[in-house]
C-alpha positions as CSV (number, residue, x, y, z in Angstrom):
1,M,-238.6,28.8,35.6
2,Y,-240.7,29.5,32.5
3,Q,-241.9,33.1,32.1
4,Y,-245.4,33.1,30.6
5,T,-246.0,35.3,27.6
6,E,-249.0,37.5,27.0
7,F,-250.2,35.0,24.5
8,D,-250.0,32.2,27.1
9,R,-252.0,34.3,29.6
10,Q,-254.7,35.3,27.1
11,F,-255.0,31.7,25.8
12,V,-255.6,30.3,29.2
13,K,-258.1,33.0,30.2
14,A,-260.0,32.5,26.9
15,R,-260.2,28.8,27.6
16,A,-261.6,29.4,31.1
17,S,-264.2,31.7,29.7
18,Q,-265.2,29.2,27.1
19,Y,-265.6,26.5,29.8
20,R,-267.8,28.8,31.9
21,D,-270.1,29.2,28.9
22,Q,-270.2,25.4,28.4
23,L,-271.0,24.8,32.0
24,T,-273.7,27.5,32.1
25,R,-275.4,26.0,29.0
26,W,-275.2,22.5,30.5
27,Q,-276.7,23.8,33.8
28,A,-279.6,25.4,31.9
29,G,-280.3,22.2,30.0
30,Q,-279.2,23.7,26.7
31,L,-276.2,21.4,26.4
32,P,-276.9,17.7,26.7
33,E,-274.9,15.6,29.1
34,E,-273.4,13.5,26.3
35,E,-272.1,16.7,24.7
36,F,-270.9,18.3,27.9
37,R,-269.0,15.3,29.1
38,P,-266.1,15.4,26.5
39,L,-265.9,19.2,27.0
40,R,-265.4,19.0,30.8
41,L,-262.9,16.1,30.3
42,Q,-260.9,18.2,27.9
43,N,-260.5,20.6,30.7
44,G,-259.5,18.1,33.3
45,W,-262.9,17.5,35.0
46,Y,-263.8,13.9,35.8
47,V,-266.6,12.4,37.8
48,Q,-265.2,9.8,40.3
49,R,-266.7,7.5,42.9
50,Y,-268.2,10.2,45.1
51,A,-267.7,13.6,43.4
52,P,-265.9,15.4,40.6
53,M,-262.2,15.2,40.3
54,L,-260.1,18.0,38.8
55,R,-256.7,17.3,37.3
56,V,-254.5,20.5,37.0
57,A,-251.7,20.5,34.5
58,V,-248.2,21.3,35.8
59,P,-246.0,21.3,32.7
60,Y,-242.7,19.5,33.5
61,G,-243.5,20.0,37.1
62,E,-242.6,23.6,37.7
63,L,-244.6,25.7,40.1
64,S,-244.2,29.3,41.2
65,T,-245.2,30.3,44.8
66,A,-248.0,32.4,43.3
67,Q,-249.3,29.2,41.8
68,L,-248.8,27.2,45.0
69,R,-250.9,29.8,46.9
70,V,-253.8,29.6,44.4
71,L,-253.7,25.8,44.6
72,A,-253.9,26.3,48.4
73,K,-256.9,28.6,48.0
74,I,-258.7,26.1,45.8
75,A,-258.1,23.4,48.4
76,R,-259.4,25.5,51.2
77,D,-262.3,27.2,49.5
78,Y,-263.5,24.8,46.9
79,D,-262.4,21.2,47.7
80,Q,-265.4,20.8,50.1
81,P,-268.2,18.3,49.5
82,N,-271.7,18.9,50.8
83,D,-272.5,17.2,54.1
84,A,-274.8,14.5,52.7
85,L,-272.2,13.5,50.0
86,F,-269.4,13.3,52.5
87,E,-271.5,11.4,55.1
88,N,-272.5,8.9,52.4
89,A,-268.8,8.4,51.4
90,Q,-267.7,7.9,55.0
91,A,-270.6,5.3,55.6
92,I,-269.3,3.3,52.6
93,Q,-265.8,3.4,54.0
94,E,-267.0,2.1,57.3
95,K,-268.8,-0.8,55.6
96,L,-265.5,-1.8,53.8
97,G,-263.9,-2.3,57.2
98,A,-260.5,-1.8,58.7
99,I,-257.3,-3.6,58.2
100,P,-256.1,-5.3,61.4
101,L,-252.4,-5.0,62.3
102,K,-250.1,-7.4,64.0
103,N,-250.0,-5.2,67.2
104,G,-253.7,-5.5,67.7
105,Q,-254.5,-2.1,66.2
106,S,-256.2,-1.5,62.8
107,V,-256.2,1.0,59.9
108,Q,-259.4,2.4,58.5
109,S,-259.7,4.7,55.5
110,K,-260.1,8.4,56.7
111,L,-261.7,10.5,54.0
112,S,-260.9,14.2,54.2
113,S,-261.3,17.2,52.1
114,G,-259.5,20.6,51.6
115,Y,-256.3,19.3,50.1
116,A,-254.5,18.8,46.8
117,H,-252.8,15.7,45.6
118,F,-249.5,15.5,43.7
119,T,-249.5,12.8,41.0
120,T,-246.8,10.6,39.5
121,R,-247.0,12.7,36.3
122,Q,-246.3,16.0,38.0
123,N,-249.9,17.1,38.0
124,V,-252.2,18.2,40.9
125,Q,-255.6,16.7,41.6
126,Y,-258.6,17.6,43.8
127,N,-261.3,15.1,44.7
128,W,-264.3,17.1,46.1
129,I,-264.9,20.2,44.0
130,P,-268.6,20.5,43.0
131,L,-269.2,21.0,39.3
132,D,-271.2,24.1,39.9
133,K,-268.0,25.7,41.2
134,S,-265.8,24.4,38.5
135,A,-265.8,27.6,36.3
136,D,-264.8,29.7,39.3
137,V,-261.9,27.3,39.9
138,M,-260.9,27.6,36.2
139,D,-260.8,31.4,36.5
140,L,-258.6,31.2,39.6
141,L,-256.2,28.9,37.9
142,A,-256.1,31.1,34.8
143,S,-255.2,34.1,37.1
144,V,-251.8,32.3,37.6
145,N,-251.5,30.8,34.1
146,M,-252.7,27.4,35.1
147,H,-255.4,25.1,33.6
148,G,-256.6,21.5,33.2
149,I,-256.3,21.5,29.4
150,Q,-255.6,18.0,28.0
151,T,-255.1,16.4,31.4
152,S,-257.8,14.0,30.3
153,G,-259.2,12.6,27.1
154,N,-257.5,10.7,24.2
155,C,-255.0,13.4,23.4
156,I,-251.4,14.3,24.1
157,R,-251.2,14.7,27.9
158,N,-249.0,16.8,30.1
159,I,-245.3,16.7,29.1
160,T,-243.3,15.5,32.0
161,S,-239.6,15.7,32.8
162,D,-236.9,15.3,35.4
163,E,-237.5,17.5,38.5
164,R,-233.8,18.4,38.3
165,A,-234.1,19.7,34.7
166,G,-231.7,22.5,34.1
167,I,-229.8,22.1,37.3
168,A,-228.7,18.4,37.5
169,V,-225.0,17.7,37.7
170,D,-225.4,14.7,35.3
171,E,-227.3,16.8,32.7
172,I,-226.3,16.8,29.0
173,A,-228.7,19.5,28.1
174,D,-231.7,21.2,29.7
175,P,-234.9,19.4,28.5
176,R,-237.3,22.2,29.6
177,P,-237.2,24.4,26.5
178,F,-237.9,21.3,24.4
179,A,-240.7,20.3,26.8
180,E,-242.2,23.8,26.5
181,I,-242.0,23.7,22.6
182,M,-243.7,20.3,22.7
183,R,-246.4,21.6,25.0
184,Q,-247.2,24.5,22.7
185,W,-247.2,22.3,19.6
186,S,-249.4,19.6,21.2
187,T,-252.0,21.9,22.9
188,L,-255.3,21.7,21.1
189,H,-253.6,20.1,18.1
190,P,-256.6,19.6,15.8
191,E,-255.3,16.3,14.3
192,F,-254.5,14.7,17.7
193,A,-257.6,15.6,19.7
194,F,-259.2,12.2,19.4
195,L,-256.5,9.6,19.4
196,P,-257.3,5.9,19.9
197,R,-256.2,6.4,23.5
198,K,-254.4,8.8,25.8
199,F,-250.8,9.6,24.9
200,K,-248.0,10.4,27.3
201,V,-244.6,11.9,26.7
202,A,-241.6,12.2,29.0
203,I,-238.3,13.9,28.4
204,T,-235.0,13.9,30.2
205,G,-231.6,15.5,29.5
206,A,-229.6,13.7,32.2
207,L,-227.7,10.5,32.4
208,E,-229.9,9.2,35.1
209,D,-233.5,8.6,34.0
210,R,-235.5,10.4,36.8
211,A,-238.5,10.8,34.4
212,A,-239.3,7.1,33.9
213,T,-239.2,7.6,30.2
214,T,-239.1,3.8,29.3
215,W,-242.6,3.6,30.8
216,H,-244.2,6.2,28.5
217,D,-245.8,6.1,25.1
218,V,-242.9,8.2,23.9
219,G,-239.6,8.6,25.9
220,L,-237.0,11.2,24.8
221,H,-233.4,11.3,25.9
222,L,-231.2,14.3,25.0
223,I,-227.8,12.9,24.0
224,K,-224.8,13.9,22.0
225,N,-223.4,11.8,19.2
226,V,-219.7,11.1,18.5
227,E,-219.3,14.5,16.7
228,G,-220.7,16.3,19.8
229,A,-224.0,17.3,18.1
230,L,-227.1,17.4,20.3
231,G,-230.1,15.2,19.5
232,F,-232.6,12.7,20.9
233,K,-232.7,9.1,21.5
234,V,-236.4,8.2,20.8
235,L,-238.2,5.4,22.6
236,V,-241.8,4.3,21.8
237,G,-244.4,2.0,23.1
238,G,-243.9,2.0,26.9
239,G,-246.8,1.7,29.3
240,M,-248.2,0.0,32.4
241,G,-251.9,-1.1,32.9
242,R,-253.0,-4.6,32.4
243,T,-250.2,-5.2,29.8
244,P,-247.0,-3.7,31.1
245,V,-244.5,-3.0,28.2
246,L,-241.1,-1.3,28.2
247,A,-240.5,1.2,25.4
248,I,-238.2,0.2,22.6
249,T,-235.7,2.5,20.9
250,I,-236.7,3.4,17.3
251,R,-234.2,6.2,16.7
252,D,-230.7,6.1,18.3
253,F,-230.1,9.7,17.3
254,L,-232.4,12.3,15.9
255,P,-231.2,15.9,15.4
256,W,-232.9,18.2,17.9
257,T,-234.3,20.4,15.2
258,Q,-236.4,17.6,13.9
259,I,-238.1,16.3,17.1
260,L,-241.5,17.9,16.4
261,N,-241.6,16.5,12.9
262,Y,-240.7,13.1,14.2
263,L,-243.2,13.2,17.0
264,E,-245.8,14.2,14.4
265,A,-244.9,11.1,12.4
266,I,-245.2,8.8,15.5
267,V,-248.6,10.2,16.5
268,R,-249.9,10.1,12.9
269,A,-248.9,6.4,12.6
270,Y,-250.6,5.7,15.9
271,N,-253.7,7.7,15.0
272,R,-254.0,5.8,11.7
273,F,-253.3,2.2,12.8
274,G,-254.1,2.2,16.6
275,R,-257.0,0.0,17.6
276,R,-260.3,1.8,18.3
277,D,-262.5,-1.3,18.7
278,N,-261.1,-2.4,22.1
279,I,-260.2,0.1,24.8
280,Y,-257.8,-2.5,26.4
281,K,-255.8,-2.8,23.2
282,A,-255.9,0.9,22.1
283,R,-252.6,2.2,23.6
284,I,-249.7,2.6,21.3
285,K,-247.7,-0.1,23.3
286,I,-250.1,-2.7,21.9
287,L,-249.6,-1.5,18.3
288,V,-245.8,-1.4,18.7
289,K,-245.7,-4.8,20.3
290,A,-247.9,-6.4,17.6
291,E,-246.3,-4.7,14.6
292,G,-242.7,-4.4,15.7
293,Q,-240.5,-3.3,12.7
294,N,-243.6,-2.6,10.6
295,F,-244.6,0.1,13.0
296,I,-241.1,1.6,12.9
297,D,-241.1,1.5,9.1
298,Q,-244.5,3.3,9.0
299,V,-243.1,6.0,11.3
300,E,-240.1,6.5,9.1
301,A,-242.2,6.6,6.0
302,E,-244.5,9.2,7.6
303,Y,-241.4,11.2,8.7
304,R,-240.0,11.2,5.2
305,D,-243.3,12.5,3.8
306,I,-243.4,15.2,6.4
307,V,-239.9,16.3,5.5
308,E,-239.9,15.8,1.7
309,L,-243.5,16.5,0.8
310,D,-244.6,18.9,3.5
311,G,-241.3,20.7,3.8
312,A,-240.7,19.8,7.5
313,P,-243.1,22.4,8.8
314,H,-242.3,21.8,12.5
315,T,-238.5,22.1,12.3
316,I,-237.3,24.0,15.3
317,S,-235.1,26.8,14.2
318,Q,-232.3,28.1,16.4
319,T,-234.1,31.4,16.7
320,E,-237.2,29.7,18.0
321,F,-235.2,27.6,20.4
322,D,-233.4,30.6,21.7
323,R,-236.7,32.5,22.2
324,V,-238.2,29.7,24.3
325,S,-234.9,29.1,26.2
326,A,-234.8,32.8,27.1
327,S,-238.1,32.3,28.9
328,F,-236.3,30.0,31.4
329,V,-234.6,32.5,33.6
330,A,-232.3,31.3,36.3
331,P,-232.7,33.4,39.5
332,H,-230.1,35.8,40.7
333,L,-228.8,34.5,44.0
334,D,-226.2,36.1,46.2
335,A,-224.2,33.2,47.5
336,P,-220.5,33.6,47.0
337,R,-218.7,30.3,46.2
338,S,-215.9,31.0,48.7
339,A,-218.4,31.1,51.6
340,A,-220.1,27.8,50.5
341,E,-216.8,26.0,50.2
342,T,-215.1,27.2,53.4
343,S,-217.1,28.4,56.5
344,G,-220.4,27.1,55.1
345,S,-219.1,23.6,54.7
346,K,-217.4,23.5,58.1
347,L,-220.6,24.7,59.8
348,L,-222.7,22.1,58.0
349,R,-220.3,19.3,58.9
350,A,-220.4,20.4,62.5
351,A,-224.2,20.5,62.6
352,A,-224.4,17.1,60.9
353,D,-222.0,15.6,63.4
354,D,-224.1,17.0,66.2
355,H,-227.5,16.0,65.0
356,L,-228.1,12.6,63.5
357,E,-231.5,13.5,61.9
358,F,-230.0,16.5,60.2
359,S,-227.1,14.3,58.9
360,R,-229.7,11.9,57.5
361,W,-231.7,14.7,55.9
362,L,-228.5,16.0,54.1
363,K,-227.9,12.4,52.8
364,Q,-231.4,11.5,51.7
365,N,-233.2,14.8,50.9
366,V,-230.3,17.0,49.6
367,A,-228.8,16.6,46.1
368,P,-225.9,18.3,44.4
369,H,-226.6,21.2,42.0
370,K,-225.0,22.3,38.7
371,N,-224.2,25.5,40.6
372,L,-221.7,24.6,43.3
373,D,-223.2,27.3,45.6
374,L,-226.6,25.7,45.5
375,R,-228.3,22.4,46.4
376,I,-231.6,20.6,45.4
377,V,-233.7,19.9,48.3
378,T,-236.7,17.5,48.4
379,L,-239.6,18.2,50.8
380,S,-241.2,15.0,51.9
381,F,-244.9,14.7,51.5
382,K,-245.0,11.2,53.0
383,R,-246.3,11.2,56.6
384,L,-248.5,9.3,58.9
385,G,-252.3,10.0,58.6
386,R,-252.0,11.4,55.1
387,A,-252.0,9.7,51.7
388,P,-248.7,9.9,49.7
389,G,-248.6,13.2,47.8
390,D,-251.5,14.8,49.6
391,A,-251.1,18.4,50.8
392,T,-253.6,20.5,52.8
393,A,-254.2,24.1,52.0
394,G,-252.0,25.1,55.0
395,Q,-249.2,22.8,53.9
396,L,-249.2,24.2,50.4
397,E,-248.9,27.7,51.8
398,L,-246.0,26.6,54.1
399,A,-244.3,25.1,51.0
400,A,-244.8,28.5,49.2
401,Q,-243.2,30.3,52.2
402,L,-240.2,27.9,52.1
403,A,-239.8,28.3,48.3
404,D,-240.0,32.1,48.6
405,Q,-237.4,32.2,51.5
406,F,-235.0,29.5,50.2
407,S,-235.6,28.7,46.5
408,A,-236.2,32.0,44.6
409,G,-239.9,31.4,44.5
410,E,-240.0,28.1,42.7
411,A,-240.9,24.5,43.6
412,R,-241.2,21.4,41.4
413,V,-243.5,18.3,41.7
414,T,-241.6,15.1,41.5
415,H,-242.4,11.7,39.9
416,D,-242.4,10.3,43.4
417,Q,-245.2,12.7,44.6
418,N,-243.0,15.1,46.6
419,L,-241.9,18.7,46.1
420,V,-238.4,19.9,45.2
421,L,-236.9,23.2,46.0
422,P,-234.4,23.7,43.1
423,W,-232.5,26.8,44.1
424,V,-231.4,26.5,47.7
425,P,-228.1,28.2,48.7
426,Y,-225.7,25.8,50.3
427,S,-225.1,28.2,53.2
428,Q,-228.9,28.1,54.1
429,L,-229.3,24.3,54.3
430,S,-229.3,24.3,58.1
431,E,-231.8,27.1,58.3
432,L,-234.1,25.4,55.7
433,W,-233.9,22.2,57.6
434,E,-235.1,23.8,60.8
435,A,-238.0,25.6,58.9
436,A,-238.9,22.4,57.0
437,R,-238.9,20.4,60.2
438,K,-241.4,22.8,61.8
439,A,-243.6,22.6,58.7
440,G,-243.5,18.8,58.7
441,F,-241.6,18.4,55.4
442,A,-238.1,17.3,56.7
443,R,-238.6,13.6,57.2
444,P,-235.3,12.1,56.0
445,N,-237.0,9.3,54.1
446,I,-236.5,10.2,50.4
447,R,-236.0,7.0,48.4
448,L,-236.6,4.9,51.5
449,L,-239.4,2.5,52.1
450,T,-242.0,5.0,53.4
451,D,-241.3,7.3,50.5
452,M,-243.8,5.1,48.6
453,I,-245.9,5.9,45.6
454,A,-249.7,5.2,45.8
455,C,-252.8,6.1,43.8
456,P,-256.0,7.2,45.5
457,G,-257.4,3.7,44.9
458,G,-260.9,2.6,45.9
459,D,-261.3,5.3,48.4
460,F,-261.9,7.8,45.6
461,C,-261.6,6.1,42.1
462,S,-264.5,4.4,40.5
463,L,-262.2,2.1,38.5
464,A,-260.4,0.7,41.5
465,N,-260.7,-2.9,42.7
466,A,-259.3,-2.2,46.1
467,R,-258.2,0.5,48.5
468,S,-254.6,1.7,48.4
469,L,-254.5,4.2,51.2
470,P,-255.1,2.0,54.2
471,L,-252.2,-0.2,53.1
472,T,-249.9,2.8,52.8
473,E,-250.9,3.8,56.3
474,A,-250.4,0.4,57.7
475,I,-246.9,0.0,56.2
476,T,-245.9,3.5,57.2
477,Q,-247.0,2.9,60.7
478,R,-244.9,-0.2,60.9
479,Y,-241.8,1.4,59.6
480,Q,-241.5,4.7,61.5
481,D,-238.2,3.9,63.2
482,L,-235.6,5.9,61.3
483,D,-232.8,3.6,62.3
484,E,-234.6,0.7,60.8
485,L,-235.6,2.7,57.6
486,H,-232.0,3.7,57.0
487,D,-230.8,0.2,57.7
488,L,-233.1,-1.2,55.0
489,G,-231.8,1.4,52.6
490,E,-233.3,2.6,49.4
491,I,-236.4,0.7,48.3
492,D,-239.2,1.7,45.9
493,L,-242.6,0.5,47.1
494,H,-245.5,1.3,44.7
495,I,-249.2,0.6,45.3
496,S,-252.0,0.6,42.7
497,G,-255.7,0.0,43.5
498,C,-256.4,-1.6,40.1
499,I,-254.7,-2.9,36.9
500,N,-254.6,0.6,35.4
501,S,-251.5,1.0,37.5
502,C,-251.8,4.7,38.4
503,G,-249.6,3.9,41.4
504,H,-246.9,2.4,39.1
505,H,-246.8,-0.9,40.9
506,H,-245.1,-2.6,37.9
507,S,-242.0,-0.4,38.4
508,G,-241.7,-0.8,42.1
509,H,-238.9,-2.9,43.7
510,I,-241.9,-4.1,45.6
511,G,-245.3,-3.6,44.0
512,I,-248.8,-4.0,45.4
513,L,-251.8,-4.4,43.1
514,G,-255.4,-4.4,44.2
515,V,-257.5,-7.1,42.5
516,D,-261.1,-8.2,42.6
517,K,-261.9,-11.8,43.6
518,D,-265.6,-12.4,43.6
519,G,-266.3,-8.8,44.4
520,K,-263.8,-8.7,47.3
521,E,-260.5,-6.8,47.9
522,W,-257.3,-8.8,47.5
523,Y,-253.8,-7.9,46.6
524,Q,-251.0,-9.2,44.4
525,I,-247.3,-8.6,45.4
526,T,-244.7,-8.1,42.7
527,L,-241.0,-8.0,43.1
528,G,-238.1,-6.7,41.0
529,G,-239.6,-3.8,39.1
530,S,-237.7,-0.7,38.1
531,D,-238.4,2.8,36.7
532,G,-235.0,3.0,35.1
533,S,-233.2,5.2,37.6
534,T,-229.6,4.7,38.7
535,L,-230.9,3.2,42.0
536,S,-233.0,0.6,40.2
537,G,-230.9,-0.2,37.3
538,A,-232.4,-0.9,33.8
539,A,-236.2,-0.5,33.7
540,A,-238.0,-3.8,34.4
541,T,-241.4,-5.2,35.1
542,G,-242.0,-6.7,38.6
543,K,-243.0,-10.4,38.8
544,V,-245.9,-11.6,40.7
545,V,-245.1,-13.5,44.0
546,G,-247.5,-16.3,44.8
547,P,-251.3,-16.0,45.0
548,S,-253.3,-12.9,46.1
549,F,-253.2,-11.8,49.7
550,S,-255.9,-10.3,51.9
551,A,-255.4,-6.7,53.1
552,A,-254.5,-8.0,56.6
553,E,-251.8,-10.2,55.2
554,V,-250.1,-7.6,53.1
555,P,-248.1,-5.9,55.9
556,E,-247.0,-9.3,57.1
557,V,-245.9,-10.2,53.6
558,I,-243.9,-7.0,53.2
559,E,-242.2,-7.6,56.6
560,A,-241.3,-11.2,55.5
561,V,-239.9,-9.9,52.2
562,L,-237.8,-7.3,54.0
563,N,-236.6,-9.8,56.6
564,T,-235.5,-12.1,53.8
565,Y,-233.5,-9.2,52.3
566,R,-231.8,-8.6,55.7
567,A,-230.8,-12.3,55.9
568,E,-229.5,-12.5,52.3
569,R,-227.8,-9.1,51.7
570,L,-224.1,-8.8,51.5
571,T,-221.8,-6.2,53.0
572,V,-218.8,-5.2,51.0
573,H,-216.3,-2.5,52.3
574,D,-218.8,-1.5,55.0
575,K,-221.4,-0.8,52.3
576,Q,-224.6,-2.8,52.4
577,E,-226.1,-4.3,49.3
578,T,-229.4,-2.7,48.2
579,F,-232.7,-4.5,48.2
580,I,-233.0,-4.6,44.4
581,A,-229.4,-5.8,44.0
582,T,-229.9,-8.6,46.5
583,L,-233.1,-9.6,44.8
584,R,-231.4,-9.8,41.4
585,R,-228.5,-11.7,42.8
586,V,-230.3,-14.4,44.8
587,G,-233.5,-14.6,42.7
588,A,-237.1,-14.4,43.7
589,E,-237.5,-17.9,45.3
590,P,-236.4,-17.0,48.9
591,F,-238.6,-14.0,48.9
592,K,-241.5,-15.9,47.4
593,A,-241.2,-18.6,50.0
594,A,-241.1,-16.0,52.8
595,A,-244.2,-14.2,51.4
596,N,-246.3,-17.3,51.1
597,A,-245.3,-18.4,54.6
598,A,-246.3,-15.1,56.0
599,R,-249.9,-15.4,55.0
600,F,-250.5,-18.2,57.5
601,S,-249.3,-16.0,60.4
602,A,-251.3,-12.9,59.5
603,V,-254.5,-11.9,61.2
604,A,-257.6,-13.1,59.4
605,L,-259.7,-10.4,57.9
606,P,-263.2,-11.0,56.7
607,Q,-263.2,-9.8,53.1
608,V,-265.9,-7.1,52.5
609,S,-267.6,-6.8,49.1
610,Q,-266.9,-3.7,47.1
611,A,-270.6,-3.5,46.5
612,A,-271.0,-2.4,50.1
């Protein structure tokens, strides 16, 4: 993983010191609230429904075990609301009511503290840290080269990438050095500190798009042209929210040395022409959709000026690329290939034949590695009684122990809110599975229905129209049988509590969106979305199925949709057709009819006003 330089360390510590001074002056009444607010936001400090929320940057998802342990300490020692605040929040949740289930049970939101949350953009969030402790937390983060810089505000946000970057078998080139160069270029960039709206960049170097690049303001694909030269395919204008838009390609091939100059041209054009009069029309996707070729022409004209008039000041030299690349040091691991291919493989096959759950874990949670002696292992953070992506202090420490023992001290946050161990010796898979199972991370459900994406929703977010977390719990409870999960196969289910789409419902094979109807919680169901991965096919926006459903109806609707899939799917050469393939083949009508029929058999739930 990236080895921080002395400049990196001093920069982050200086920023933490600066923030402490700002906080102290605000507490003393010397800095007005309207002046302090943008300063705390620039360091990742929001104020949400009940308490401050901190977003910690995790560039391209990489975490050392030292960083994991500091994140655990923050969860344990600082993510703790005062009693009155917590009791008030719990009282509000009780007023909102529970979701009744078909079996006569119900699901109620359970607010808890002392944990961290992995997000869909490879960051980490906390929901209960008091502002008067925020400077102490910033100092702790700085001690392991972490911060919240530009995790909020109308600026270039955390650069995200494929969690298998540098190790994927389908990789054309490692995107991490480019992501790091972009991070250094964009951090505190004076020209781009106050853009019309937030700006998100994702980069991948693999054939499979595991970074959902088509859904970003800028998506970058490392490719090689017919001459074998390395460069970028550049996509612009993707985004979710109330107007879901897929990014368009504006450059089929750009030499890699020019990527910063070209990004500068894109952001300058956006900064100049993006709308600032309407927050709902301020994202670059609206500008690109409205202007089309005119926007592309403006970017190209800006790029020509940067190159011809300014002398292409951000051209990446081979020397600079080599310097940054040298900071990504692959660990030295003693795992001879012969052992992995002979006795190791025989032992694994025998263990898999003897234990069905281990066999399933190998299939769902273990992926091939560029190094034949190694494997990529996903630790599942999707379990009953805990929101997707949530990790307690103890679980973070357990993950650090596993990473130290089996993955050279490194873990990575995934787009799907799990953790990956990127350097696992093939010969240690059985041992890792046993340890991960004891820690609660070995559920063999990666890419299956219960490996769902969900935002915090109305339980925490002041923008949400409805709660997400009780629905994730209700669906997870219903589909605990591993035989059934594996029979259903790979399905992306995404849940958002509002139109801002932090749960990426637009890109789910099945999407659930919380909506407000007369101040009450309802949910729309979408089908057919895709994030652009191999499993999902080309990126696509899900289509709404029928009217809104009550919370009680949603689990019944999901069951009806899945039963329709079972009835309609084909089996060819003993291989079952996937959910998304069946949906695309037969169309949405059978699923829509089943969903609408299900609402009449669901338990009625009195809708509770969000004002409660």
